[in-house]
C-alpha positions in Angstrom: 20.2 -6.7 51.4 19.9 -3.1 52.7 17.2 -1.6 50.6 17.4 1.7 52.5 21.0 2.0 51.3 20.2 0.8 47.8 17.5 3.5 47.4 20.2 6.2 47.8 22.3 5.0 44.8 22.0 7.5 41.9 24.3 5.9 39.2 23.1 2.4 38.2 23.9 0.1 35.3 21.5 -2.8 34.6 23.2 -5.6 32.6 22.3 -9.0 31.2 21.9 -11.0 28.0 19.4 -9.7 25.4 15.9 -10.8 26.5 16.7 -10.8 30.2 14.4 -7.9 30.8 17.0 -5.1 31.2 15.0 -2.3 29.7 11.8 -3.0 31.4 13.5 -3.5 34.8 15.7 -0.4 34.4 12.7 1.8 33.5 10.8 0.6 36.6 13.9 1.0 38.7 14.5 4.6 37.4 10.8 5.5 38.0 10.9 4.1 41.6 14.1 6.0 42.4 13.0 9.1 40.4 16.2 8.9 38.3 16.6 9.5 34.5 16.6 6.4 32.4 18.9 5.8 29.4 19.1 2.8 27.1 22.4 1.7 25.6 20.7 0.4 22.4 19.1 3.8 21.9 22.5 5.5 22.3 24.1 3.0 19.8 21.5 2.6 17.0 20.9 5.5 14.6 18.1 5.6 12.0 17.8 2.8 9.5 19.7 0.4 11.9 23.0 2.3 11.3 25.4 1.6 14.2 27.3 4.4 16.0 31.1 4.2 15.7 32.9 3.3 18.9 33.9 7.0 19.2 30.3 8.2 18.8 29.1 5.6 21.3 31.7 6.4 23.9 31.0 10.1 23.5 27.3 9.5 24.2 28.0 7.2 27.1 30.4 9.8 28.6 27.7 12.4 28.2 25.2 10.3 30.2 27.5 8.9 32.8 29.1 12.3 33.6 25.7 13.4 34.9 25.0 13.1 38.6 22.0 10.7 38.3 21.2 7.9 35.9 19.9 4.4 35.3 21.6 3.0 32.2 20.6 -0.4 30.8 22.8 -2.4 28.6 26.1 -4.1 28.2 28.3 -3.0 25.3 31.6 -4.2 26.8 33.6 -1.6 25.0 31.9 1.1 27.1 32.4 -0.7 30.4 35.4 1.4 31.6 33.5 4.6 31.1 30.2 3.4 32.6 31.7 1.6 35.6 34.1 4.4 36.4 31.0 6.3 37.7 28.6 3.5 38.6 27.7 2.9 42.2 25.5 -0.1 41.6 25.4 -2.8 38.9 22.3 -5.0 38.7 22.8 -8.2 36.7 19.7 -9.9 35.4 20.9 -13.4 35.1 17.8 -15.4 34.2 17.9 -19.0 32.8 18.9 -19.6 29.2 15.5 -21.0 28.3 13.6 -18.1 29.8 15.9 -15.5 28.2 15.6 -17.0 24.7 11.8 -17.4 25.0 11.5 -13.7 26.1 13.7 -12.4 23.2 11.8 -14.5 20.7 8.4 -13.4 22.1 9.5 -9.7 22.0 10.7 -9.9 18.4 7.5 -11.6 17.3 5.4 -9.0 19.0 7.4 -6.0 17.6 7.3 -7.6 14.1 3.6 -7.9 14.2 2.9 -4.4 15.6 5.7 -2.7 13.7 6.2 -0.3 16.6 9.2 1.9 16.3 11.8 0.7 18.8 13.4 4.1 19.5 11.5 7.3 18.6 12.8 9.1 15.5 14.9 6.2 14.3 12.5 4.3 12.1 14.0 1.1 13.5 11.5 -1.7 13.6 11.8 -5.5 14.1 11.2 -7.9 11.3 10.7 -11.7 11.4 13.2 -12.1 8.5 15.9 -10.3 10.5 15.0 -12.2 13.7 15.0 -15.7 12.2 16.9 -15.6 8.9 19.7 -13.1 9.4 23.2 -13.4 10.9 22.3 -10.1 12.7 19.4 -11.8 14.5 18.9 -10.7 18.1 17.7 -14.2 18.9 21.0 -15.6 17.6 22.9 -12.9 19.4 21.2 -13.9 22.7 21.9 -17.6 22.1 25.6 -17.0 21.3 26.3 -14.4 24.0 24.5 -16.0 26.9 27.3 -18.1 28.3 30.0 -15.5 27.5 28.0 -12.8 29.4 27.6 -15.1 32.4 31.3 -15.8 32.6 32.2 -12.2 32.0 29.9 -10.8 34.8 30.9 -13.5 37.3 34.6 -12.5 36.8 33.9 -8.8 36.9 31.9 -9.0 40.1 35.0 -10.4 41.8 37.5 -8.1 40.1 39.4 -5.7 42.4 39.1 -3.0 39.7 35.4 -2.8 40.4 35.4 -3.0 44.2 33.9 0.5 44.4 30.7 -0.9 42.8 27.9 -2.7 44.7 26.8 -5.7 42.6 23.4 -7.5 42.7 22.6 -10.6 40.7 18.9 -11.4 40.2 18.3 -14.9 38.9 14.6 -15.3 38.4 11.5 -13.3 37.6 10.5 -13.7 41.3 13.8 -12.2 42.4 13.3 -9.3 40.0 9.7 -8.6 41.2 10.7 -9.0 44.9 13.7 -6.7 44.5 11.6 -3.9 42.9 8.8 -4.2 45.5 11.2 -4.1 48.4 13.1 -1.1 46.9 9.8 0.7 46.3 8.8 0.1 49.9 12.2 1.5 51.1 11.7 4.7 49.0 8.1 5.4 50.3 
């Protein structure tokens, strides 16, 4: 992998199943490359867990991706055409099912205990009831979308429509840590 070349990319989408570490990785990546970071969930969720309409979300995504530089984490398949029209690099965090579900459950439990606001100004906080007893559970979402996401990204990486994009698939925490370290070394 040519990390010198990778360090010059300025429009990057980090994807993967909920709990794969997208936001943490994307923030670190953006900081290493001195690029602005945007989170798809923050673009989508309004105060009191009200979702944006598709039109609102696409408008927000267009606003971000029309800029010359960005790291954007998140999937939201309905925004793919807009995001990937401008993306130079897509990094797919494809960790094991067990690790992904463990991470998302651990994150929910932590956020439920601390009651930290997830996105400033929204008032949105995790709760154990929503995480374990609701059809809207992020844990259930991760369980039910894991295989679909894997199949979808495997197909997209090979699709001619996205041949203008460089794809990287990281499959373990060691791969993720090594990638960030090697990229940081290339930037210095």
